[in-house]
C-alpha positions as CSV (number, residue, x, y, z in Angstrom):
1,M,37.4,-8.0,-3.5
2,M,37.1,-6.7,-7.1
3,Y,38.5,-8.7,-10.0
4,R,40.7,-6.7,-12.4
5,W,41.3,-7.7,-16.0
6,Q,45.0,-8.3,-16.5
7,Y,47.3,-8.1,-19.5
8,T,48.1,-11.8,-19.2
9,N,44.4,-12.7,-19.6
10,T,44.3,-10.9,-22.9
11,L,47.4,-12.6,-24.2
12,S,46.2,-16.0,-23.1
13,I,42.9,-15.6,-24.9
14,L,44.6,-14.2,-28.0
15,H,47.0,-17.1,-28.0
16,R,44.2,-19.6,-28.0
17,A,42.3,-17.8,-30.7
18,T,45.3,-17.5,-33.0
19,G,46.0,-21.2,-32.4
20,C,42.5,-21.9,-33.8
21,A,43.2,-19.6,-36.8
22,L,46.5,-21.5,-37.4
23,T,44.5,-24.7,-37.6
24,V,42.1,-23.3,-40.2
25,G,45.0,-21.8,-42.2
26,L,46.9,-25.1,-42.1
27,L,43.8,-26.9,-43.5
28,L,43.5,-24.4,-46.3
29,F,47.2,-24.8,-47.1
30,V,46.9,-28.6,-47.2
31,Y,43.8,-28.2,-49.5
32,W,45.8,-26.0,-51.8
33,L,48.7,-28.4,-51.9
34,V,46.5,-31.4,-52.6
35,A,44.7,-29.5,-55.4
36,A,48.0,-28.5,-56.9
37,A,49.1,-32.1,-56.9
38,S,45.8,-33.4,-58.3
39,G,45.9,-31.6,-61.7
40,A,44.8,-28.5,-63.5
41,E,41.1,-28.9,-62.9
42,A,41.4,-29.4,-59.1
43,Y,43.8,-26.5,-59.0
44,A,41.4,-24.2,-60.9
45,S,38.6,-25.2,-58.4
46,A,40.9,-24.4,-55.5
47,Q,41.7,-21.0,-57.0
48,Q,38.0,-20.2,-57.1
49,V,37.8,-21.1,-53.4
50,F,40.7,-18.9,-52.6
51,A,39.3,-16.0,-54.6
52,H,36.2,-15.8,-52.3
53,P,36.3,-12.8,-49.9
54,L,35.7,-14.9,-46.8
55,T,38.6,-17.1,-47.7
56,R,40.8,-14.1,-48.2
57,I,39.8,-12.8,-44.7
58,A,40.7,-16.2,-43.3
59,L,44.1,-16.0,-45.0
60,V,44.7,-12.6,-43.5
61,G,43.8,-14.0,-40.1
62,F,46.1,-17.0,-40.7
63,S,48.9,-14.6,-41.5
64,F,48.3,-12.6,-38.3
65,A,48.2,-15.7,-36.2
66,F,51.3,-17.1,-37.8
67,F,53.3,-14.0,-37.1
68,Y,51.9,-13.7,-33.6
69,H,53.1,-17.2,-32.8
70,L,56.4,-16.7,-34.6
């Protein structure tokens, strides 16, 4: 008997991966909120973190994951 890849397998894996992306995005969001509440210096530091290309890619992944789960 031959195993055939199914559509539901793909959705299950995608669901788990986007759940992990949501966790990372939530941590970034909490970091941003704490920096905004901590003052101008902390907020400027957070803005530098969010300006990094890898962080921007993570935010795009977070957006995709959020809308996939929505």
